[in-house]
N, C-alpha and C positions, 0 to 999 in steps of 0.2 A: 818698171811696171807702174801704171797709174795707181793713185791712192785708192780710187773706188774699186779697182780690180783686187787689190789686197784685201779690202774689207769683204768682198764677196768670196774670195778664194779661201779665206780662213774657215768659215762655216762649212764650205763644200768639202774641204780636206777632213774636217772633224767628222762629218756625217759619213764619209767614205770609210774612214777608219772604224767608226762605231758599227756600221753595218757589217764590215768584214769580220770584226771580232765576234759579233753576235752570230754570224753565219758559221764561223769555225766552232764556236761553243755548241751550237745546236747540232752540227754534224757529229761532233764528238759524243754528245749525249745520245743521238740516234744510233750511232755505231755500237755504243755500250749497251743500248736496250735491245739490239737485234738478237733474235733467238738463234743460238748455234751451240754445238756440242764441243766442249773443250776437254782434252785429256780423257777421252772415252776409254773405259776398261772393257774386258771380255765379258761374255754372257754369264750372268750370275747363276743361271740354271746349270751350266756346266760345272760350276764350283760345287753346287749341292750334290749332283750325281757323283762327283769324284769323292766327296766325303762319305756318301752312303756305301760306295764300293770299298773304300778303305775300312769302314766299320764292319762290313760283311767279311772281308778278308781276315780281319782281326778275330772275329768270332770263329771262323773256320780254323785259324791257327791255334786258338785256345782249345778247340775240340781235339785237334790232332795231338796236341801236347799233353792232353789229359786234364787240363785245367777246368774244362767244362765237360760234363757227360752229355750223352745224346739228348736227354730231356732238357737240360739247361741250355744247350746250344739251340734247340728248337724254339724254346721260349724267347731267347735273345733275338733269333731271326724274326720271330713274329712281332716283337716290339719294334725292331728296326723297320719292318714293313709298314707298321702303323705310322711311324714317323715319316716315311716316304709319302704315304697317302695324305697325311695332314699337311705336309709342305706343298704338295701339288694342289690341294683344294683351297689353300689360303689365298685370299684376294691379293693381287699385287698392288701395293700402295702407289697411287699415281702422284706424280709431282704436281705442284701448283700449276694451274693452267696459265700458260704465258699470255701476257697482255698483247693483243693484236697490235701490229705496227701502225695501223691507221690512227688509233687514239693517241699513241706516243707522238707521231708526227704532228697531229693537230695540236697537242699540248705544247710542243716546242714552238710551233709557229705562233700560237696565241701568246706564249710568254715573251717571245721576242717582240711581237707587235705591241704588247702592253708596255714593256720596258721603254721602247723607243718613243711610244706615245706620251708616256708620263714625262720623259725628259724633254720632249718637244714642248710640253705645256709649262714645265717648271724650269727647265734649264736655259742657260744663256750662252750658247757656244760662240755667239758673235762678240762677246766681251773679250778684251785682251787679258792675257795672264797678268795677275797682280800678286807679287810675292808678299809674304807676311811682313817683311820689313817696311813695305809701303802701306801697311794697314795698321796704324798704331792702336786703334781701338780694340783690335783682336789680339795684338801682342800683349797689351796691358792685362788681358784677362788671365793669361797663363804665367804671369810673373808676379813677384811681390811689388808693392807700390814703389819703393825707392828704385829698384832695378828698372821697372817699367818707365818711370819718369826719366831716368838717366838715358835710356834708349830713345825715348821720344825727343828729349832735348838734343841728342846727337842728330836725329833725323831732321829736326826743325832747323838746326844750324846749317844743314845742307839745303833744305827747301823751306825757307822762312815763310812762304806763302801757302803752306799746307794747312788748309782750313780745319780739316779733321784732326790734325795733330794738336792744334791750339784748343779745339773743343774738348779733347781728352785731357790735356795737361792742366788746363785752368782749374777745374774742380779738384784735380789731384793736388795741386798746390794748396788749395784751401784746406783740404783734409790733412795735409802735412803741416799746417800752420805757417806756410810761407806766403803770407798775405800780400806782401809787396810784389812777389813774383806772380801771384794770382792776378793782381791788379794789372800788371803789364801784359799778361796773357789775354785778359779780357779786353784791354785796349787794342791789342792786335786783332782780336776777333771782330771788334767793332769796325776796325779799319778794313778788314777783308770781307765783311758781309754787311747786309742791311741792318741798321740799328733797330732793335726791338725793345719793347718795355722790359722784357725778361732779361735781355742781355745788359741793358743799362742798369737794371737793379743788381745784377750779378757783380758788375764792376763797382757799383756803389757799396755793396756789401763788403767786398774785398777792401775797399778804401777805409770804411768805418772800422773794420777789424784791425787793419794796419794802424789806424790812429789810436787804438786802445783806449777808447772812451773820451778822447779829446775832440772828436767831431771832425768833419771834413766838408768844406764848402763845395768842393768838386762833387762829393757824394750827394749833397743836398740838391745841387743843380741837376744831376743825373736822375735822381728820384722824382723831382718835379717834372722833368721831361717825360719820364716813363708814365707817371700818373696822368699827365695831360694827353699823351699819345694814345693811351688805352684806358677808356673809362671803366673797364671791368677788372683792371689789374689790382689785385689785393696786396701783394707783397710790397710793392713800392709805397703804398699808402700806410701799411703797418710800420715800415721803417720811418716814414715821415712823421707819423704820430709819435713814435718813440723818441725821435730826435728832438721834436718840438717840446716834448715833456722834459728832456734833459736840459734844454735851453730855457725852460720855464716860460715858454710861450704857449700858455695853456689854451687860449682861444683857438689858435691854429691847430693845436694838438686835438682838441675836442672835435673840430671840423673833420679831421681825417679819421679819428676814431668812429665818428658817426657814419662816415662814408663806408668804412669796411663793414660796420654792422648792418648798414642798409643793403649791402651786397651779399650778406651771409645767407646760407641755405638752412642753417640750424644745427649742423653736425660737425662744424669745423673745430679742430682742437684749440684754436686760438680765441674762440668766442669768450670764455670766462675772463681771460686777460684783457681783451678789448673792452668788455663791459666795465671791468674795474678801472681800466685806464680812462674811459670816458667819465666815470663818476669822479675820479680824482681830478681830472682836468676841469670839469665843471665846478669843482669845489676849490679852484685856485691852488691845486697841488696838495691839498690836505686829504689824507686817506681816512675818510670818515668810517669806512667799513670796519676797520680794526677797533676803533673806539666804540662803535655801535655794538660790535660783537662782545667786547669786554663788558659793556653795560648790560647786555642781555644775560651774560653769565652771572654777573654780580646780582642781578635781580633774582635769578633762579636760586642762587646760594642763599640769598637773604630770605626767600620764601621757605626754603628747607629749614634754615635755622629757626625761624619764627615758629614753625610747626613743631620741631623737636623740643625747643625750650618750653613751649606752652603745653604740649600734650605728650611728650616723650616719643620714643620710637625704638626700633631694634638697634642692636650693636652695629649691624652693617650700615644702617642709615647714619649713625653717629660717625662711623669711620668715613663714610662718603663726605659728610660735612667737613670733617677735619682735613681730608685730602683736598677738597675744593678750596678751602681757605689757604692751604699751603701753595696750591697752584697759583692763586691770585697774589701770593706774597704777603698775605695778612697773617703773620705769625701770632699776633696777640689774640685774634678771634679763633685761630686754630687751637691755641692753648686753652682758651675759655671753653670751646666746644669739647675738648678732650676732658677737662675737669668735670664738666657736666655729665659726660658719658660715664666717668668713673663713679660719680655720685649715683647715677642710675644703675650701674652694674659694679658694685664694690668688689665682687669676687673676680680675681684675675682670670679664672677658668672661663667665666662667662663672657669676658671681653674679647676673646679670640685673638685676632691679629691687630687689634686696635693699639695695644701697648707696643707691638713691634713697629707699627707705623709711626707712633709718637717718638719712639726711641731713635729710629732712623732719621727723623726730621729734627732731632735735637730738642724736643719739647721736654718739660719737666714732668717726670713720672711721679704719680702719687697713688694713694689707695693701696689696697692689698696687692702684694707682688707674689708671683709664684716662687 
């Protein structure tokens, strides 16, 4: 049979089976909904009459045997007669009115049409069957990582040109710390598909991780290709900036830091690191931000000390001053601040946790002790 005939015959068979199954299901539902009497019993009124006759015969038997006198038997018959009248006058409870067959039939037809219409829009009966073994990205979702990788490796050994398999296994190798295998997988992807900036950066990342801080000329070449090929690609430029910082080529690093900052929108998580990297690169590798921060802290501590030594302050303020000197590693000034606090508050009860702070820091305690 010609190939084109097979392609057309497949969907035709599918639709024939689908329509047949739908028709059978609708017929079964229609038959189940049809109104008919099943296991009908005798007339209920006959049962009521038989019960009343039996009750009347019982009254008469009791009268003949002397259990009931004539007056009691008459009263019993009267009560029985009233029961008969009440039963006859009570309305017969009607069952639920059955749904007409026209609405049922219409509903079944509408349901079948809707189901087939939705599948016509969303389904793809023309596609050939594809077992799970041939879909590694789905198999990996239901397995743990190591088992999934093992299965995909076995599949790739049979079909080494399976692009989707390499797309799944390459990042899995990275997550498992198998950086060399990840690099080989990305190389295979580059060979099987069009090289993109993202794919080149993926391979460069795997190479840099595999080098463990030693750098990689191949990775640098790939990153430059990625940055040149895509003017908006951020990740390749971030890696280039970081590698040039490691190589102490600060001018080139600053250029790439500036490029990523120029392309930022303002909410990227890497923005603070990029700004700091640019500042360090522009300062020939010297991180001035740490020194500036330490200088600002020292200035604030100096201002607090001047105010407390000149005009005094609370115990909490003295404790803050002592703690600040300890953080800065200035034990001499911390001891001097503690001694001044003891002079201002000679009673240990007034000093609160200041003595505990000094004791924990190894300072010399003086003044009145608890």
